[in-house]
C-alpha positions in Angstrom: 0.5 31.4 40.0 -1.4 28.6 41.8 0.8 26.3 43.8 1.3 22.7 42.5 -1.2 21.5 45.1 -4.0 23.3 43.2 -4.1 20.5 40.6 -7.9 20.4 40.5 -8.0 24.1 39.6 -5.4 23.7 36.9 -7.3 20.7 35.4 -10.6 22.5 35.5 -9.2 25.6 33.8 -7.5 23.4 31.2 -10.7 21.5 30.4 -12.7 24.8 30.0 -10.1 26.3 27.7 -8.9 23.3 25.6 -11.9 20.9 25.6 -14.8 23.3 25.7 -13.2 26.1 23.7 -13.8 28.9 26.2 -11.8 32.0 25.9 -9.4 33.0 28.7 -11.7 35.8 29.7 -14.6 33.3 30.0 -12.5 30.9 32.0 -11.6 33.7 34.3 -15.3 34.6 34.8 -16.2 31.0 35.4 -13.5 30.5 38.0 -13.6 33.9 39.6 -10.0 34.7 38.7 -8.3 37.4 36.7 -7.4 36.8 33.1 -3.7 37.0 33.8 -4.1 34.3 36.5 -5.8 32.0 34.0 -3.0 32.6 31.5 -0.4 31.5 34.1 -2.6 28.5 35.1 -2.7 27.3 31.5 1.1 27.7 31.2 1.5 25.6 34.3 -0.9 23.0 32.9 1.5 22.5 29.9 4.7 22.6 32.1 3.4 20.0 34.5 2.3 17.7 31.6 -1.4 18.0 32.5 -1.9 19.4 28.9 0.1 18.0 26.0 -0.1 19.8 22.7 0.7 17.9 19.5 0.5 19.0 15.9 -0.8 16.4 13.4 -0.1 17.4 9.9 -2.4 15.4 7.6 0.0 16.2 4.7 3.1 15.4 6.5 5.1 12.1 6.5 3.1 9.1 7.7 3.8 7.9 11.2 5.7 4.6 11.5 5.0 1.9 14.1 8.5 0.3 14.7 7.3 -2.5 17.1 4.6 -3.6 14.6 7.1 -3.4 11.7 9.6 -5.6 13.6 6.9 -8.2 14.4 5.5 -8.2 10.9 9.0 -8.7 9.4 9.7 -11.6 11.7 6.3 -13.3 11.2 6.4 -13.2 7.4 10.2 -13.3 6.8 10.3 -9.9 5.2 13.4 -7.9 4.4 11.6 -4.7 5.4 8.1 -3.8 6.7 6.7 -0.3 6.6 3.7 0.0 8.8 2.2 3.5 8.7 -0.7 5.7 9.7 -1.6 9.3 9.4 -4.0 11.5 11.4 -7.4 11.9 9.9 -6.2 10.1 6.8 -7.4 6.8 5.3 -4.9 3.9 5.5 -4.7 3.8 1.7 -3.4 7.4 1.6 -0.8 6.8 4.3 0.4 3.7 2.4 0.5 5.5 -0.9 2.6 8.3 0.5 5.0 6.0 2.2 5.4 3.7 -0.8 5.8 6.6 -3.2 8.7 7.9 -1.1 10.2 4.5 -0.9 10.0 3.8 -4.6 11.4 7.3 -5.4 14.4 6.5 -3.2 14.9 3.1 -4.7 14.4 4.3 -8.3 17.6 6.3 -8.1 19.6 3.1 -7.4 18.2 0.7 -10.0 18.2 0.4 -13.8 14.8 -1.1 -14.2 11.4 -1.0 -12.5 8.4 -3.3 -13.0 4.8 -2.4 -12.2 1.6 -4.4 -11.7 -1.8 -2.8 -11.3 -4.6 -2.2 -8.8 -6.2 0.5 -6.7 -3.3 0.8 -4.2 -0.6 0.8 -6.9 -2.5 3.6 -8.7 -2.5 5.7 -5.6 1.2 5.1 -5.1 2.0 6.2 -8.6 -0.3 9.2 -8.3 1.7 10.3 -5.2 5.1 10.2 -7.0 6.8 13.5 -7.2 8.5 14.3 -10.6 12.3 13.7 -10.4 14.7 13.6 -13.3 16.8 10.4 -12.9 19.9 10.1 -15.0 20.2 7.6 -16.4 16.4 7.1 -16.3 15.4 3.5 -15.4 13.5 1.3 -17.7 9.8 1.1 -16.7 8.2 -2.2 -17.6 4.8 -3.9 -17.0 4.7 -7.1 -15.0 1.2 -7.9 -16.4 -0.8 -7.2 -19.5 -3.3 -4.4 -19.7 -6.6 -4.2 -17.8 -8.8 -1.2 -18.6 -10.2 -0.8 -15.1 -7.1 -1.6 -13.2 -4.1 0.0 -15.0 -5.5 3.4 -16.0 -6.5 6.6 -14.2 -9.9 8.1 -14.7 -8.3 10.4 -17.2 -7.5 7.4 -19.3 -3.7 7.8 -18.8 -1.9 4.5 -18.2 -0.4 4.0 -14.7 2.8 2.7 -16.3 3.2 5.8 -18.5 2.5 8.1 -15.5 5.2 6.4 -13.4 7.7 6.6 -16.3 7.0 10.3 -16.8 7.6 11.0 -13.1 11.1 9.6 -13.5 11.9 11.1 -16.8 11.7 7.7 -18.5 9.8 6.0 -21.3 7.3 3.3 -20.6 7.7 0.0 -22.4 4.2 -1.1 -23.0 2.8 -4.6 -23.2 0.0 -4.4 -25.9 -2.0 -7.4 -24.8 -4.7 -8.0 -22.1 -3.6 -9.4 -18.8 -6.5 -11.9 -18.5 -7.9 -14.0 -21.2 -10.6 -16.6 -21.6 -8.5 -19.3 -23.2 -5.2 -20.8 -22.1 -4.3 -21.4 -25.7 -4.5 -17.7 -26.4 -2.1 -16.9 -23.6 0.3 -19.5 -24.9 0.0 -18.0 -28.4 0.6 -14.5 -27.2 3.6 -15.5 -25.2 5.2 -16.7 -28.5 4.7 -13.3 -30.2 8.2 -11.7 -30.2 6.9 -8.2 -29.3 5.2 -9.6 -26.2 7.8 -12.2 -25.3 10.6 -9.5 -25.3 8.7 -7.2 -22.9 7.8 -10.1 -20.5 11.4 -11.3 -20.6 12.7 -7.9 -19.7 10.0 -7.5 -17.0 11.1 -10.7 -15.4 14.6 -9.3 -15.0 13.8 -5.9 -13.4 15.7 -4.9 -10.3 12.7 -3.4 -8.5 9.0 -4.2 -8.7 5.9 -2.5 -7.3 2.9 -4.8 -6.9 -0.5 -4.7 -5.3 -1.4 -7.5 -2.8 -5.1 -8.5 -3.3 -7.6 -10.5 -1.3 -10.1 -12.9 -2.8 -13.5 -11.3 -3.6 -12.4 -7.8 -2.9 -11.4 -4.8 -5.1 -9.4 -6.1 -8.1 -9.7 -9.8 -7.5 -13.4 -10.3 -8.7 -12.6 -8.5 -12.0 -9.7 -10.9 -12.7 -11.8 -14.0 -12.2 -14.8 -12.5 -14.1 -12.7 -11.8 -17.2 -11.4 -15.3 -17.3 -14.8 -16.6 -18.4 -14.5 -19.8 -16.4 -17.0 -22.5 -17.0 -18.9 -23.9 -14.0 -16.6 -26.8 -13.8 -13.5 -24.7 -14.1 -14.8 -22.3 -11.4 -15.4 -25.2 -9.1 -11.8 -26.5 -9.7 -10.5 -23.0 -8.9 -12.5 -22.7 -5.7 -11.4 -26.2 -4.6 -7.8 -24.9 -4.4 -9.0 -22.5 -1.7 -7.6 -19.2 -3.2 -7.3 -16.3 -0.7 -5.1 -13.7 -2.3 -3.5 -12.6 -5.6 -0.4 -10.8 -6.9 0.1 -9.9 -10.5 -3.1 -11.6 -11.5 -2.0 -14.9 -10.0 -3.7 -16.5 -7.0 -2.4 -18.2 -3.8 -3.9 -20.2 -1.0 -3.7 -19.4 2.7 -0.3 -21.1 2.9 1.1 -19.1 0.0 1.0 -22.0 -2.4 0.3 -20.8 -6.0 -3.1 -21.8 -7.4 -2.8 -23.8 -10.6 -5.1 -24.4 -13.6 -7.4 -23.2 -14.8 -6.7 -19.6 -13.6 -2.9 -19.7 -13.7 -3.1 -20.5 -17.4 -5.4 -17.5 -18.2 -3.0 -14.7 -17.1 -0.4 -13.0 -19.3 2.1 -11.8 -16.7 5.4 -12.7 -15.1 5.3 -16.0 -13.3 5.7 -16.7 -9.6 9.2 -18.1 -10.1 10.1 -15.0 -12.0 8.8 -12.7 -9.2 10.9 -14.7 -6.7 14.0 -13.9 -8.7 13.5 -10.1 -8.8 16.0 -8.5 -6.3 13.3 -6.4 -4.5 9.5 -6.7 -4.8 7.6 -4.0 -2.9 4.1 -5.1 -2.1 1.4 -2.6 -1.1 -2.0 -3.0 0.5 -4.4 -1.2 2.8 -7.4 -2.2 4.8 -7.8 -4.7 7.6 -10.4 -6.6 5.6 -7.7 -7.7 3.2 -5.7 -9.5 5.8 -6.5 -13.1 4.7 -5.4 -12.5 1.1 -2.4 -10.4 2.0 -1.2 -13.0 4.5 -1.3 -15.6 1.7 0.7 -13.4 -0.6 3.3 -12.7 2.1 3.6 -16.4 2.8 4.3 -17.1 -0.9 7.7 -15.5 -0.5 7.3 -13.2 -3.5 7.3 -10.0 -1.4 10.6 -8.6 0.0 9.3 -5.2 1.3 5.7 -4.7 2.5 4.1 -1.3 2.9 0.8 -1.6 4.8 -1.4 0.5 7.1 -1.3 -0.2 10.8 -4.8 -1.7 10.9 -4.0 -4.3 8.3 -0.6 -5.0 10.0 -2.3 -5.8 13.3 -4.8 -8.1 11.5 -1.9 -9.9 9.8 -0.2 -10.4 13.1 -3.4 -11.7 14.6 -4.0 -14.3 11.8 -2.8 -17.8 12.4 
C-alpha cells in the first residue's frame, strides 16, 4: 500500500475513480499500477478522510438545521422551529414530510384538530400516513371552503382526507371562506349550523395553518374573490399587507389588517387563533419571507415548519 507521503497519488486515484467514474482496472492502467494496488489506495483514501462517502436518501427523514432552528425561535419568539431540507428534494416536500410527522405525533395527544387551506397544507395532509387513533380527534375547518385551495385535484376535500388518515369524521363548514359583502359574512355567522362549527373550531387544541405572502400562491385568490371596489382596494393596500393566515392579512409588524378585507372572511379570528394551545404554521420558499415574517410577528404561530432557504431569509429580514 502506498505510504502516507504519497498523498498526491491517493488523491489522483480517488478523483479518477469517484469523480470521473473510471473502473479500478482503468485507474490501474492510467497510473501504471496493479488493480490490487488501486483497491488498497482507494481504501486508504477513505481511511485518511480524503474521500468521504455519504448516503442521501431522498425518501428518508428531512435533515434538521439546529443552529438555524434556535436562531429562528429566538428571533420570532416561537415555541418550536423545525427548519428542514432534503437532498434533491424541493423545500415544499421537505416541509410537508416534517410537518406530517409532527402532526401525526401531536394528533395522538389531542382531542381536536383545526385545519386551514393552501398549497403547503395540502402537501402536508397528502403526506400523512393512515393511523387509527382511539379516541379519534375531532377534525374541524378553521375557514370556510375555497374550491381551489381546500381540495385535491381529485375533488376530495383536504379536511376529509386528514380526518380519514386519523380514523375520524370531518366536521364540515358548508359556506365559502371569502365573500363579496361584509353583511353576508355577518348573516352567515348567525346561522346555527355555521356558528356551531366555527365555535368548535376556535376551541381546538391543535391547528395546522399555511403562512402566505402577499401576491403569491393563495393570497391573490383570496383578494380577488372579495370583489373589492377600487376605493376598498386602495384602503386595503394603504394598510401595507404583507402576509396572511386563515384568509386574514397582517402587515410587516404582524398587526392584523382591518376593513374591508377582514370583514369579508368567514373564518376563526386572530384573537381566537391566539387562544389555540398550539398552532403549527407551515411554509416553503425563500420568496415568501416578507409575508411569513409578518405572520410570525403576529404571535399566532407557536410552532413553525419551514425549509432552510426560507428560514435564512427570515433571519436576514429586519
